[in-house]
Every structure is written in structure tokens, then in C-alpha cells.
C-alpha positions, 0 to 999 in steps of 0.5 A, spaced: 156 669 150 163 667 150 165 660 149 168 659 156 161 661 159 157 657 154 162 651 155 160 652 163 153 653 162 153 646 157 157 642 162 152 644 168 146 642 163 149 636 161 151 634 169 144 636 172 139 631 168 135 629 174 137 622 174 144 619 175 144 614 169 143 620 165 148 625 168 153 619 167 152 618 160 150 625 158 156 629 163 161 624 162 160 625 154 161 632 155 167 631 159 171 627 155 168 631 148 167 638 149 174 640 148 174 638 141 168 642 139 167 648 134 160 652 134 156 648 130 158 642 135 156 646 141 150 648 138 148 641 136 150 638 143 145 644 146 139 642 142 140 635 144 140 637 151 133 640 150 131 632 148 128 628 153 134 623 157 130 617 155 131 619 148 138 621 149 139 614 153 136 610 147 139 613 142 146 612 146 145 605 147 142 603 140 135 602 142 131 607 138 134 611 132 135 618 133 132 623 128 136 626 123 138 632 125 142 628 131 146 623 127 153 624 126 159 625 129 157 627 136 152 622 136 157 616 134 162 619 139 155 618 144 154 611 143 162 609 143 160 609 151 167 609 153 167 615 158 162 612 162 166 609 169 164 602 171 165 600 178 169 593 178 
């Protein structure tokens, strides 16, 4: 699959998680970060999307420790949470 198709698929999966909170967290992160990803980063994000939303959200907000395979730059960027829109 070419890179563009793969990114479109990842974007859809990131924005259609099942809850609005997960959509904003994971989809917003995808939109903010995917331009900088190489193939290895995309593979890691694809694996992350296979995990439960509650686990991903807990890792992002720091209430649970992520498995070793997800620790690294992508999870650290996910933890920044500066891509989640906050209504004022």
C-alpha cells in the first residue's frame, strides 16, 4: 500500500474510535503529528490503534504506564496533549 493510502486509512481509524474523547485525543494527535512520521512511526501508530481506547487515553494522561513497545517519541508527543482543542 502506498504512503498516501496508508495515511488516509490511519486518519480514518484515528478519528473513528467510538467516543468523542478518544476521537479528539487520538485523531487530533494524528492530524498534528503524522507529517513527520517515517515508516517505522506509522507502524508503531498502527499497532497503537489496535489497543483499547481507555488504555491509550490512560497512557496519554499518565494514569497508567504504557507497555515498553509504545514508549518513545510518539507516546511522548501523545502525552503533550497540546493538540486537543479546548472550548472556552
